[in-house]
C-alpha positions in Angstrom: -6.0 -52.1 -0.2 -8.2 -49.0 -0.2 -10.9 -48.5 -2.7 -11.2 -45.1 -4.4 -13.8 -42.8 -2.8 -17.0 -42.0 -4.7 -16.6 -38.7 -6.5 -18.4 -35.7 -4.9 -19.6 -32.5 -6.4 -19.8 -29.2 -4.6 -20.6 -25.6 -5.4 -17.8 -23.2 -4.8 -19.7 -19.8 -5.2 -16.6 -17.8 -4.2 -14.9 -19.0 -7.4 -18.2 -19.3 -9.5 -17.8 -23.0 -10.2 -18.9 -26.4 -9.3 -16.1 -28.8 -8.5 -16.0 -32.6 -8.7 -13.6 -34.2 -6.2 -12.1 -37.6 -5.8 -11.2 -37.6 -2.2 -9.7 -34.2 -1.6 -8.4 -33.8 -5.2 -10.3 -31.6 -7.6 -10.5 -33.4 -10.9 -13.0 -31.2 -12.7 -14.9 -27.9 -12.8 -18.0 -26.4 -14.3 -17.6 -22.6 -14.3 -20.6 -20.3 -14.3 -21.7 -16.7 -13.9 -24.8 -16.0 -12.0 -27.3 -13.2 -12.2 -30.1 -13.8 -9.8 -31.7 -17.2 -10.6 -30.0 -17.3 -14.0 -26.9 -19.5 -14.1 -24.7 -19.2 -17.3 -22.4 -22.2 -17.6 -19.3 -20.9 -19.5 -16.7 -23.7 -19.3 -16.4 -27.3 -18.2 -13.1 -29.1 -17.7 -12.3 -32.6 -16.4 -8.9 -34.3 -16.1 -8.3 -36.7 -18.9 -7.7 -40.4 -18.6 -9.7 -43.6 -18.3 -10.0 -43.2 -14.6 -11.9 -40.0 -15.1 -14.3 -41.3 -17.7 -17.9 -40.1 -17.1 -17.0 -37.5 -14.5 -18.0 -34.6 -16.7 -21.5 -36.0 -16.9 -21.7 -36.6 -13.2 -20.5 -33.0 -12.6 -23.0 -31.4 -15.0 -25.9 -33.6 -13.6 -25.1 -32.6 -10.0 -24.7 -28.9 -10.9 -28.0 -28.8 -12.8 -29.7 -30.7 -10.0 -28.5 -27.9 -7.6 -29.8 -25.2 -10.0 -33.2 -27.0 -10.2 -33.3 -27.2 -6.4 -32.6 -23.5 -6.1 -35.4 -22.7 -8.6 -32.9 -21.4 -11.2 -32.6 -21.5 -14.9 -29.6 -22.3 -17.1 -27.9 -20.6 -20.1 -25.6 -23.4 -21.5 -22.9 -21.4 -23.2 -20.4 -24.2 -22.6 -20.7 -26.8 -25.5 -20.3 -29.7 -23.0 -23.2 -28.5 -20.9 -25.3 -27.7 -23.9 -24.6 -31.2 -25.4 -25.3 -32.9 -22.1 -28.7 -31.2 -21.8 -29.5 -32.1 -25.4 -28.8 -35.8 -24.6 -30.9 -35.6 -21.3 -34.3 -34.2 -22.2 -35.4 -34.2 -18.5 -33.1 -31.2 -18.0 -34.3 -29.1 -21.0 -36.9 -27.4 -18.9 -34.0 -25.7 -17.0 -32.8 -23.8 -20.1 -33.7 -20.1 -19.8 -36.3 -18.8 -22.3 -34.4 -17.2 -25.2 -31.1 -18.8 -24.2 
């Protein structure tokens, strides 16, 4: 019996999105537009079902960690990303001034 692989998150800049993968299957995305160091998150989508519970949060956390590492700021237009940041105050410093 095989155990499911740990989900991984990767940036796909060609398609302007972060993807969360289980094995080689994409199970969610966080779409963005980028202007210099400003990342505007526009839409987040994760497959539904109990087996995918919590993946949206993992996806957003990893994406924001990448933005932080790159020295960027975030405009959270996507309600899911905005709500996640609101619930995780350690990420509020990433929100662009005036966003």
